[in-house]
N, C-alpha and C positions, 0 to 999 in steps of 0.2 A: 755132644749136643746137636741137634738137628737145627737147621734154619727155620726161621718162621715163614719163608717164602715157599710157595707151592708150586712147582713146574707142572702144568697139565700134560696130559697125554695129548697126541696129536694124530690126526688122519681118520679115515673112514672106519666105522665100527665093523663093516663087513669086508675089510681088507683081506686079501688073500696072503697077505705076508705081513708077519707081525716081528717087529724089532724090539727088543728089550735090552736097556743099558742097566748099568749098576745103580747110579744115582747122578743127579744133575750136578754141574760144576758152576763156577762164578758166572761164566758167560750164558749158560743156560738160564741161570736166575735172572740175569739182567733182560735176556729176551724173552723169558716166559715160555720158552720152546725147548723141547728135548734134542740133544745131540746137534747142536749148533757150534760147539768149540772145536778143538783140533781133532778129537774122535770122529765128530760129526763131518768135518770137512773129508776125512778118510772115506767115512762111511758113504758120503754123496759120490765120491769118485768110483768106489766099488760098485755102488748101484748103478752109476752112469755105464761103467764097463759092462755090466750084465744086462744093461738094456731095461733097468727097472725104474719107473718113476717113483721118486721119493714121496710125492703127494698122494700116492696110490697105496702106501705102506701105513700100518698103524704103529706108532712109534710111543713107546713107555719106558719107564724106569722102574726098578724094583722099589725104590725108594723115592718119593716125589720132592723130598726135601734134601738139600745139600748137607752132608755131614760137617 
């Protein structure tokens, strides 16, 4: 059963980089933002190391509702 809460995509539609995660978790539901939990913190570090600005990426999930 999926949650009733929809976590929207984030970022510019014309971004050169698209990041796709599986589904939002509890922290993403609370923040209404994709990839802000533990996986998001890892992603942020990897993006920083690569010199990529998160806000310039389009971030989405395969399912926008938490399983």
